[in-house]
C-alpha positions in Angstrom: -13.0 -2.3 -9.2 -15.5 -3.0 -6.4 -13.4 -5.9 -5.1 -10.3 -3.7 -5.0 -12.1 -0.9 -3.2 -13.5 -3.3 -0.6 -10.2 -5.1 -0.2 -8.5 -1.8 0.4 -11.0 -0.9 3.0 -10.5 -4.2 4.8 -6.8 -3.5 4.9 -7.4 0.0 6.2 -9.7 -1.4 8.9 -7.0 -3.9 9.9 -4.4 -1.2 10.1 -6.7 1.1 12.1 -7.2 -1.9 14.5 -3.5 -1.8 15.2 -3.9 1.9 16.1 -2.7 3.4 12.8 -4.7 4.5 9.7 -3.3 3.7 6.3 -3.9 7.2 5.0 -2.8 9.1 8.1 0.7 10.5 8.3 3.3 9.8 11.0 2.6 13.2 12.5 -1.1 12.5 13.0 -2.3 13.0 16.6 -4.2 10.4 18.6 -6.9 11.6 21.0 -8.3 9.3 23.7 -11.8 9.5 25.2 -12.6 7.8 28.5 -16.0 7.3 30.1 -17.4 10.6 31.3 -15.5 12.6 28.7 -16.9 14.3 25.6 -16.2 12.8 22.2 -17.2 16.1 20.5 -14.5 18.0 22.5 -11.9 15.6 20.9 -13.4 16.0 17.5 -13.2 19.8 17.8 -9.5 19.6 18.8 -8.6 17.1 16.0 -7.4 18.1 12.5 -7.5 16.2 9.2 -5.8 12.8 9.6 -6.1 12.5 13.4 -7.4 9.4 15.2 -9.9 9.5 18.1 -9.8 6.3 20.2 -12.8 5.7 22.5 -12.7 3.4 25.6 -15.5 1.5 27.2 -18.5 3.5 28.5 -21.8 5.1 27.6 -21.6 8.4 25.7 -24.7 10.5 25.1 -24.2 13.6 22.9 -24.8 14.7 19.4 -21.7 14.6 17.3 -20.8 16.8 14.3 -17.8 15.7 12.2 -16.6 18.2 9.6 -13.1 16.9 9.0 -11.4 13.8 7.7 -10.6 11.8 10.9 -10.9 8.3 12.2 -13.0 7.4 15.2 -12.6 3.9 16.7 -13.1 1.8 19.8 -9.9 1.0 21.7 -8.8 -2.6 21.1 -10.7 -4.8 23.5 -13.1 -2.1 24.5 -16.7 -1.6 23.5 -18.6 1.7 23.9 -22.2 2.6 23.5 -23.3 5.9 21.9 -26.7 7.6 21.9 -27.3 10.7 19.8 -27.2 12.0 16.3 -24.0 11.6 14.3 -23.8 14.3 11.5 -20.9 14.2 9.0 -20.6 17.4 6.8 -18.4 19.8 4.9 -16.5 17.4 2.6 -15.2 15.2 5.5 -14.0 11.8 4.7 -14.5 10.1 8.0 -13.8 6.5 9.2 -15.7 4.8 12.1 -15.0 1.5 13.8 -16.8 -0.2 16.7 -19.7 2.3 17.1 -22.7 0.9 19.0 -25.3 3.5 18.3 -28.3 2.6 20.4 -30.6 5.5 19.7 -30.3 8.4 17.2 -29.4 8.6 13.5 -26.5 9.0 11.2 -26.8 11.9 8.8 -24.3 12.4 6.0 -24.4 15.7 4.2 -21.8 16.6 1.6 -19.3 14.1 3.0 -18.0 10.5 2.7 -17.9 7.9 5.5 -16.7 4.4 6.0 -18.2 2.3 8.9 -16.6 -1.0 10.1 -18.0 -3.4 12.7 -20.7 -0.9 13.8 -24.1 -1.6 15.3 -26.5 1.2 14.4 -30.0 1.0 15.8 -31.4 4.0 14.0 -31.7 5.4 10.5 -28.8 6.3 8.2 -29.6 9.2 5.8 -26.9 9.7 3.2 -29.0 12.1 1.1 -26.3 14.3 -0.2 -26.4 17.4 -2.4 -23.7 18.5 -4.7 -20.6 19.7 -2.7 -19.3 23.2 -3.0 -16.6 22.1 -5.6 -19.4 20.8 -7.9 -18.8 17.1 -7.1 -21.0 14.6 -5.3 -19.5 12.7 -2.3 -17.4 9.8 -3.3 -18.4 7.0 -1.0 -20.5 5.6 1.8 -19.5 2.1 3.0 -20.6 -0.3 5.7 -18.5 -3.5 6.4 -19.5 -6.1 8.9 -22.1 -3.8 10.5 -25.7 -4.3 11.7 -28.2 -1.6 10.7 -31.7 -2.0 12.3 -33.2 1.1 10.8 -33.5 2.4 7.2 -30.4 3.1 5.1 -31.2 5.7 2.5 -28.3 6.7 0.2 -27.8 8.9 -2.8 -24.0 8.9 -2.5 -22.2 8.5 -5.8 -21.1 5.1 -4.5 -22.4 3.0 -1.6 -20.6 -0.2 -0.7 -22.3 -2.8 1.6 -20.3 -5.9 2.5 -21.2 -8.6 5.0 -23.8 -6.6 6.9 -27.1 -7.3 8.5 -29.6 -4.7 7.1 -33.2 -4.0 7.8 -34.2 -1.7 5.0 -32.1 -0.3 2.1 -33.1 2.4 -0.3 -31.0 3.8 -3.1 -32.1 7.4 -3.9 -31.2 9.6 -6.8 -28.5 8.5 -9.3 -26.1 6.9 -6.9 -24.8 3.4 -7.3 -24.8 0.7 -4.7 -22.7 -2.5 -4.5 -23.9 -5.2 -2.1 -21.8 -8.3 -1.3 -22.7 -11.0 1.3 -25.4 -9.0 3.2 -28.4 -10.3 5.0 -31.3 -8.0 4.3 -35.0 -7.7 5.0 -36.0 -5.2 2.3 -34.6 -3.3 -0.6 -36.1 -0.3 -2.4 -34.8 1.3 -5.6 -36.1 4.7 -6.4 
């Protein structure tokens, strides 16, 4: 089951790399963000299933994602982001190519998948029960580098081929770790 879930995510990441997302319909909109523009403005304009493509540059703002969208670097472009990334309200968001140099990622009542991201801050996936009575499905990191603390109480956390500084499983969540380099692990 874990292998199928991770294999599916790798396929999705590949499709996203081609500019399409496997779960996004043909009518999904694509928003582009260039240096000097606001990522949050594009997030606010997007609807579930849309894709936001970010071109090279430095972006400094706090981001709030409350919908199921994909945010990725443009092919061949690298961008740097500084600020807090908060994912809430049942969103199922996908991220690729984030270089978060300062700030944190905070997941509250949401699910998120990160691929090829470099996060130099803490990731807090300390989630409460969602309004519909369920806990968030998944938090996953694939081929990422996390230099802060990852704390997760998500129902399922997948970590595959990452470099991790500190990992903590909180609550009753389950964590699958495959091929990671890690400094420290803590099970509560």
